DRENDO-1510 file (C-alpha; in Angstrom, 1 decimal, always signed):
<recs>
REC; n; res; u; v; w
REC; 1; MET; +15.8; +2.2; +64.4 .
REC; 2; VAL; +12.3; +2.7; +62.9 .
REC; 3; LYS; +13.5; +5.9; +61.3 .
REC; 4; LYS; +16.2; +4.1; +59.3 .
REC; 5; SER; +13.9; +1.4; +58.0 .
REC; 6; PHE; +11.4; +4.0; +57.0 .
REC; 7; ILE; +13.9; +6.0; +55.0 .
REC; 8; SER; +15.1; +2.9; +53.2 .
REC; 9; ILE; +11.6; +2.3; +52.0 .
REC; 10; ILE; +11.3; +5.8; +50.7 .
REC; 11; SER; +14.6; +5.6; +48.9 .
REC; 12; GLU; +13.5; +2.5; +47.1 .
REC; 13; GLU; +10.3; +4.2; +46.0 .
REC; 14; GLU; +12.4; +7.2; +44.8 .
REC; 15; LYS; +14.7; +5.0; +42.8 .
REC; 16; LYS; +11.7; +3.3; +41.1 .
REC; 17; SER; +10.0; +6.6; +40.3 .
REC; 18; GLU; +13.3; +8.1; +39.1 .
REC; 19; GLU; +13.9; +5.2; +36.7 .
REC; 20; GLU; +10.4; +5.5; +35.3 .
REC; 21; LYS; +10.2; +9.2; +34.9 .
REC; 22; LYS; +13.9; +10.2; +34.4 .
REC; 23; GLU; +13.3; +12.4; +31.5 .
REC; 24; ASN; +10.0; +13.9; +32.7 .
REC; 25; THR; +10.8; +15.2; +36.2 .
REC; 26; GLY; +8.5; +18.2; +35.7 .
REC; 27; SER; +5.3; +16.1; +35.3 .
REC; 28; VAL; +2.5; +16.5; +37.8 .
REC; 29; GLU; +2.8; +12.9; +38.9 .
REC; 30; PHE; +6.5; +13.1; +39.6 .
REC; 31; GLN; +6.0; +16.3; +41.7 .
REC; 32; ILE; +3.2; +14.7; +43.7 .
REC; 33; VAL; +5.4; +11.7; +44.4 .
REC; 34; SER; +8.3; +13.8; +45.5 .
REC; 35; PHE; +6.0; +15.9; +47.7 .
REC; 36; THR; +4.5; +12.7; +49.2 .
REC; 37; ASN; +8.0; +11.5; +50.1 .
REC; 38; LYS; +8.9; +14.8; +51.7 .
REC; 39; ILE; +5.6; +14.7; +53.7 .
REC; 40; ARG; +6.3; +11.2; +54.9 .
REC; 41; ARG; +9.9; +12.2; +56.0 .
REC; 42; LEU; +8.7; +15.3; +57.8 .
REC; 43; THR; +5.9; +13.3; +59.5 .
REC; 44; SER; +8.3; +10.8; +60.8 .
REC; 45; HIS; +10.6; +13.6; +62.0 .
REC; 46; LEU; +7.8; +15.3; +63.8 .
REC; 47; GLU; +6.9; +12.1; +65.7 .
REC; 48; PHE; +10.3; +12.5; +67.5 .
REC; 49; HIS; +10.4; +16.3; +67.6 .
REC; 50; ARG; +7.0; +17.5; +68.5 .
REC; 51; LYS; +7.9; +21.1; +69.2 .
REC; 52; ASP; +9.7; +21.7; +65.9 .
REC; 53; TYR; +7.3; +24.4; +64.7 .
REC; 54; LEU; +9.3; +25.4; +61.6 .
REC; 55; SER; +9.1; +21.9; +60.3 .
REC; 56; GLN; +5.4; +21.9; +61.0 .
REC; 57; LYS; +5.0; +25.1; +59.0 .
REC; 58; GLY; +7.0; +23.5; +56.1 .
REC; 59; LEU; +4.9; +20.4; +56.3 .
REC; 60; ARG; +1.7; +22.5; +56.0 .
REC; 61; LYS; +3.2; +24.3; +52.9 .
REC; 62; ILE; +4.1; +21.1; +51.2 .
REC; 63; LEU; +0.6; +19.6; +52.0 .
REC; 64; GLY; -1.0; +22.7; +50.3 .
REC; 65; LYS; +1.2; +22.4; +47.3 .
REC; 66; ARG; +0.4; +18.7; +46.9 .
REC; 67; GLN; -3.3; +19.3; +47.4 .
REC; 68; ARG; -3.3; +21.9; +44.6 .
REC; 69; LEU; -1.4; +19.6; +42.3 .
REC; 70; LEU; -3.8; +16.7; +43.1 .
REC; 71; SER; -6.9; +18.9; +42.4 .
REC; 72; TYR; -5.3; +20.0; +39.1 .
REC; 73; LEU; -4.7; +16.4; +38.1 .
REC; 74; ALA; -8.2; +15.4; +39.1 .
REC; 75; LYS; -9.6; +18.1; +36.8 .
REC; 76; LYS; -7.4; +17.3; +33.9 .
REC; 77; ASN; -7.3; +13.5; +33.9 .
REC; 78; ARG; -9.4; +11.6; +36.4 .
REC; 79; ILE; -7.9; +8.2; +35.4 .
REC; 80; ARG; -4.3; +9.2; +36.1 .
REC; 81; TYR; -5.5; +10.8; +39.4 .
REC; 82; LYS; -7.1; +7.6; +40.6 .
REC; 83; GLU; -4.1; +5.5; +39.6 .
REC; 84; LEU; -1.7; +7.9; +41.4 .
REC; 85; ILE; -3.7; +8.0; +44.7 .
REC; 86; ASN; -4.0; +4.2; +44.7 .
REC; 87; GLN; -0.2; +3.8; +44.0 .
REC; 88; LEU; +0.7; +6.3; +46.8 .
REC; 89; ASP; -1.9; +5.0; +49.2 .
REC; 90; ILE; -3.3; +8.4; +50.0 .
REC; 91; ARG; -6.9; +9.5; +50.6 .
REC; 92; GLU; -9.0; +11.0; +47.8 .
REC; 93; SER; -9.6; +14.7; +48.5 .
REC; 94; ASN; -13.0; +16.1; +49.1 .
REC; 95; THR; -13.9; +18.4; +46.2 .
REC; 96; ARG; -16.1; +21.4; +46.9 .
</recs>
């Protein structure tokens, strides 16, 4: 039952983000939002299926892609980066 309510929240966020960025789906922000939604879905899936190692591998790949995009955005435009991580409620990455 928790799973269904979690997915409905994600779908509402996707609808809002699709309406806002309908013509600009290749933007860095849109890609980060879509990766974040995939990460949240996979995380909820892995709570129920702990031994699904292929999904774990996919989750690690998506996390890496999102991290690279976030570091790119942080280098290019720090203000948009801060707004996005606050909007998505994710932690700021530690830069080297």
